[in-house]
C-alpha positions in Angstrom: 16.6 -53.0 -76.6 13.1 -52.0 -77.6 11.4 -54.3 -75.1 13.7 -53.1 -72.3 12.9 -49.5 -73.1 9.2 -50.2 -72.9 9.6 -51.9 -69.6 11.6 -49.0 -68.2 9.0 -46.6 -69.4 6.3 -48.7 -67.6 8.2 -48.6 -64.3 8.7 -44.9 -64.6 5.0 -44.3 -65.3 4.0 -46.6 -62.3 6.5 -44.8 -60.0 5.0 -41.4 -61.0 1.5 -42.6 -60.3 2.4 -43.9 -56.9 4.2 -40.7 -56.0 1.2 -38.6 -57.0 -1.1 -40.8 -55.1 1.1 -40.8 -52.0 1.7 -37.1 -51.8 -1.9 -36.2 -52.7 -2.8 -37.7 -49.2 -0.3 -35.6 -47.3 -1.9 -32.8 -45.4 -0.3 -29.3 -45.2 2.8 -29.2 -43.0 1.1 -27.4 -40.1 -1.1 -30.4 -39.4 2.1 -32.1 -38.1 2.5 -29.6 -35.3 1.0 -31.1 -32.1 -2.0 -29.3 -30.7 -1.1 -27.0 -27.8 -2.8 -27.9 -24.6 -5.3 -25.3 -23.6 -6.4 -25.5 -19.9 -10.1 -25.1 -19.2 -11.6 -22.0 -17.6 -11.6 -23.4 -14.1 -7.9 -24.1 -14.2 -7.2 -20.6 -15.5 -9.2 -19.1 -12.7 -7.5 -21.2 -10.1 -4.1 -20.4 -11.5 -4.9 -16.7 -11.5 -6.0 -16.8 -7.9 -2.8 -18.5 -6.9 -0.7 -15.9 -8.7 -2.8 -13.1 -7.2 -2.2 -14.4 -3.7 1.5 -14.4 -4.3 1.3 -10.8 -5.6 -0.6 -9.9 -2.4 2.2 -11.4 -0.3 4.8 -9.4 -2.3 2.8 -6.3 -1.4 3.1 -7.1 2.3 6.9 -7.3 2.0 7.2 -4.2 -0.1 8.2 -5.9 -3.3 5.7 -3.8 -5.3 7.4 -4.1 -8.6 7.1 -7.9 -8.6 3.6 -7.6 -7.2 2.5 -5.4 -10.1 3.9 -7.8 -12.6 2.2 -10.8 -11.0 -1.1 -9.1 -10.6 -1.1 -8.1 -14.2 -0.3 -11.7 -15.2 -3.2 -13.0 -13.0 -5.5 -10.5 -14.6 -4.5 -11.6 -18.1 -5.8 -15.1 -17.1 -8.9 -13.8 -15.2 -9.8 -10.2 -15.9 -13.2 -10.5 -14.2 -11.9 -11.1 -10.7 -12.4 -7.9 -8.7 -10.0 -9.0 -5.9 -7.1 -9.2 -8.5 -7.8 -5.6 -9.5 -7.6 -4.7 -5.8 -4.3 -6.4 -5.4 -2.9 -4.6 -8.5 -4.3 -1.3 -7.3 -2.7 -1.7 -3.9 0.7 -2.5 -5.4 0.4 0.6 -7.6 -0.6 2.7 -4.6 2.4 1.5 -2.6 4.6 2.3 -5.7 3.1 5.8 -5.8 1.5 5.1 -9.2 -1.6 6.9 -8.0 -3.4 7.5 -11.3 -2.9 3.8 -12.4 -4.0 2.7 -8.9 -7.2 4.7 -9.3 -7.9 3.2 -12.7 -7.4 -0.3 -11.4 -9.6 0.1 -8.3 -12.4 1.6 -10.5 -12.2 -1.6 -12.7 -12.7 -3.6 -9.5 -15.6 -1.4 -8.6 -17.3 -2.1 -11.9 -17.1 -5.8 -11.3 -18.4 -5.9 -7.7 -18.8 -2.7 -5.7 -19.9 -4.5 -2.6 -16.4 -5.7 -1.7 -15.3 -3.6 1.3 -11.6 -3.7 0.4 -12.4 -1.8 -2.9 -13.7 1.2 -1.0 -10.9 1.1 1.6 -8.2 1.0 -1.2 -10.1 3.7 -3.1 -10.2 5.9 0.0 -6.4 5.4 0.5 -5.7 6.4 -3.1 -7.9 9.5 -2.9 -6.2 10.6 0.4 -2.8 10.3 -1.3 -4.1 12.4 -4.2 -5.3 15.0 -1.7 -9.0 14.5 -2.5 -10.0 14.2 1.2 -13.7 14.7 0.6 -13.8 11.9 -1.8 -11.7 9.8 0.5 -14.2 10.3 3.4 -17.1 9.3 1.1 -15.3 6.1 0.1 -14.3 5.1 3.6 -17.8 5.7 4.8 -19.0 3.2 2.1 -16.4 0.8 3.3 -17.6 1.1 6.9 -21.2 0.4 5.8 -20.0 -2.9 4.3 -17.6 -3.8 7.2 -18.4 -2.1 10.5 -15.8 -4.2 12.5 -12.6 -3.1 10.7 -10.5 -0.9 13.0 -8.3 0.2 10.1 -11.4 1.7 8.4 -12.1 4.0 11.4 -8.4 4.8 11.7 -8.4 6.0 8.0 -11.5 8.0 8.6 -10.0 9.6 11.7 -6.9 10.6 9.7 -9.1 12.1 7.0 -11.0 14.1 9.6 -7.8 15.1 11.3 -6.4 16.4 8.0 -9.5 18.6 7.7 -9.1 19.7 11.4 -12.5 18.2 12.3 -11.2 17.2 15.7 -14.4 15.9 17.3 -15.1 13.7 14.3 -11.5 12.6 14.3 -11.6 11.6 18.0 -14.8 9.7 17.5 -13.3 7.7 14.6 -10.1 6.9 16.5 -12.1 5.9 19.5 -14.1 3.4 17.4 -10.9 2.0 16.1 -9.5 1.4 19.6 -12.8 0.0 20.8 -12.5 -2.7 18.1 -8.7 -3.1 18.7 -7.6 -1.9 22.1 -3.9 -2.4 21.2 -4.2 -0.3 18.0 -1.4 2.0 19.2 -1.4 4.2 16.0 -5.0 5.1 16.6 -4.3 5.9 20.3 -1.2 8.0 19.3 -3.4 10.0 16.9 -5.9 10.6 19.6 -3.1 12.2 21.6 -2.2 14.4 18.5 -5.8 15.7 18.6 -5.7 16.3 22.3 -2.6 18.3 22.0 -4.0 20.5 19.3 -7.1 21.1 21.4 -5.0 22.2 24.3 -5.5 19.2 26.5 -1.8 18.7 27.1 -2.1 16.6 30.3 -4.5 14.3 28.5 -2.2 14.0 25.5 0.8 13.2 27.8 -1.2 10.4 29.6 -2.2 9.0 26.2 1.3 9.0 24.8 2.5 7.2 27.9 0.0 4.5 27.2 1.2 4.3 23.6 4.9 3.8 24.5 3.9 0.9 26.8 2.2 -0.8 23.8 4.9 0.1 21.2 8.4 1.4 21.5 8.0 3.7 18.5 9.9 7.0 17.9 6.8 9.0 17.2 5.0 8.8 20.5 8.4 9.0 22.3 9.2 12.3 20.6 5.7 13.7 20.9 5.8 12.9 24.6 9.2 14.5 25.0 7.9 17.7 23.3 4.9 17.9 25.5 6.9 17.3 28.7 9.5 19.9 27.7 6.8 22.5 26.9 5.6 22.2 30.5 9.1 22.1 32.1 12.4 22.8 30.2 14.4 21.1 32.9 12.6 17.8 32.4 15.4 15.3 31.9 13.0 12.6 30.8 12.1 14.8 27.8 15.7 15.0 26.7 16.2 11.3 27.1 13.1 10.5 25.1 14.0 12.9 22.4 17.5 11.5 22.0 16.1 7.9 21.8 13.4 8.9 19.3 15.7 10.7 17.0 18.2 7.9 17.0 15.4 5.5 16.0 14.1 7.7 13.3 16.0 10.9 12.4 13.2 12.1 10.0 11.1 13.3 13.0 13.5 16.2 13.3 12.1 17.6 10.1 8.9 19.6 9.8 7.9 18.1 6.4 8.0 14.6 7.9 6.1 15.7 11.0 3.4 17.1 8.7 3.2 13.8 6.8 2.6 12.1 10.1 -0.4 14.5 10.7 1.3 16.5 13.5 -0.6 19.7 14.2 0.9 23.2 14.2 1.0 23.4 18.0 3.1 20.2 18.3 5.4 21.3 15.5 6.0 24.7 17.0 6.7 23.1 20.4 9.2 20.8 18.8 11.3 23.8 17.7 11.7 24.8 21.3 12.9 21.4 22.3 15.3 21.1 19.4 17.0 24.3 20.6 18.3 22.6 23.7 22.1 22.2 23.5 21.9 18.8 25.0 20.3 17.6 21.8 22.9 19.1 19.5 24.8 15.9 18.8 21.8 13.8 18.1 20.3 16.5 15.9 23.5 16.8 13.9 23.4 13.0 13.3 19.7 13.2 12.4 20.5 15.9 9.8 23.2 13.8 8.3 21.1 10.7 8.1 18.0 12.0 6.6 17.0 13.2 3.1 14.6 15.7 4.6 15.5 19.4 5.2 13.8 22.1 7.3 12.7 25.3 5.6 13.2 27.1 8.8 16.4 27.1 10.8 16.1 25.2 14.0 
């Protein structure tokens, strides 16, 4: 019994030593967690650009909420890419998040202020904020960097029109159409200026050119108003007005007209056209199908 006890004690002691030796070589538990793969900087940049392009496409299709989320994700991977800040800023602009949009575009500006789209976007934001003077300065910087962009001159023309600087506005719209002869929005806005300056015949000829290029309700209704102002028996004016208001009932409302940069003369003339009983039915439908209201009774 004594010898067996000694033998048992020896085995117990040996087992203890082996255990201590074994477990003393085991690292802490976290060393068993596999290392997470971390992509290199080039991969992160390429990935961010891909995500940014997707966000830009979402902007084009009006999916601004998704565009904002994707742009922010791209920037988390690559915060020093100015174009990504531009994409985010545009999405915020389209979502009417103007203060955030201005912050984003200023971040882009800090990175590289020589990118034309930065100044174009900044000008658009400032215009929406009502800061027309700053908007003009920004778009002029954009034009210095990119003299062949018709949209830049169109935006400048709109800013000048808002300040009733008609000659400067016409000059800018003309430059836009020289670059892009089919830029019907710029041609349409030239007609708006002509009408405010009292050149009704010239405005009518210009709107006729526009509706050949684009079957849009704005030039149709503007042409109808101008024709009716010259002759209340003009059947073409009634037909054009009916067609335009069916396409977009919002043009019946003064608030919407102002947002489209219609001048006071055209707005006042529209009131006379809308009094015509032949338009009663289409005007009732327009009133029912729009969220706008007129402060003055038609």
